[in-house]
N, C-alpha and C positions, 0 to 999 in steps of 0.2 A: 503494500499501500505506501503511494507518496505523501508527501508532504503537500497541505492545506496552502497553500501560497497565498491567501489574502491579508492582507497588511502585512507582507513579508517583500524583501527585495531580494533579487537575482544575483549571485556574482559565481561564475566560471572561472575554475581556478585547474591550471594543468587538466582541462576536460572533464572535470568534476562538477557538480552543479551544489552549490551552499543557497542556504537560504536563511537572509538574517532579519531581524526585528530589533526596535528597541522601544521599550516599556518602563514607565516611572514607578517602582514600587519603595515606599517610603521615604519619598521624594529625592530617591536615586535613581538617575537614570542607566538602564542597564542594557547590554545589547546582548542576544542570544542568538548563537548560531546553529546551523544543523544542515549536515550533508544530506543531499538526494536518498542518498542508500543508508542514509543513518547510521552511517560508522564511526562517524564524528559531530560532536555534541558538545558546546563549551557555551559559557557565559562570562562576561566581564562587566561591571561594573564603571562608571565613568570617572569618579571621583577615587578609586583604588585601583592602581594598577596593576591587579592582579587577573589572569586570564586563567578560570576555573575550568578546566578539561573535563566534562564528566564520563565522554566516551573518546576514544579513538583508538586505531590500529595499535599504538604506543602504551594504551591504557589510564586509567584516570591519575590528575595531578594535578598543581597550582603553579603558574608560570608567574614571576613578576616581571610587567611589562613597563617599567619606569620611561623606558628609552623612546617607546612608541608614543606614550601621550605627551612628551615633551617635543617629539617629531611634529604629531597632529593639534595637539593643543587640546581642550576639551570639546571635542565634538566627535560622534561617528561619522568616518565618512565611508565610501567605499574603499579608499586606498587604506584606511585605517582597519578596514573589517580585512581586507584581505591580507595584510599585515599579521593579524592575529591569528588568522588560518596558518599561514605559514609558518608561524610562532610553534602552533598548536599542534603541528603537526611533523614538526621537526623532531 
């Protein structure tokens, strides 16, 4: 079963489709990223530069990404999401 794309944006990276969305929980914007085949699931808070990889080929983990926050600022852009996916899949 595929991903419900309503309210989500699509990114293609290395011929793999990812969907991402931003939601605000407890006044903190968070992005949620999921691959079309559901082999990669991650979450990242905007004001806390830590990528929480909930599922990937390399397992669950938390990755500090302060360099990405400095590079992109305090906004989730498609390039920021692309960089998060690359870090999460490394």
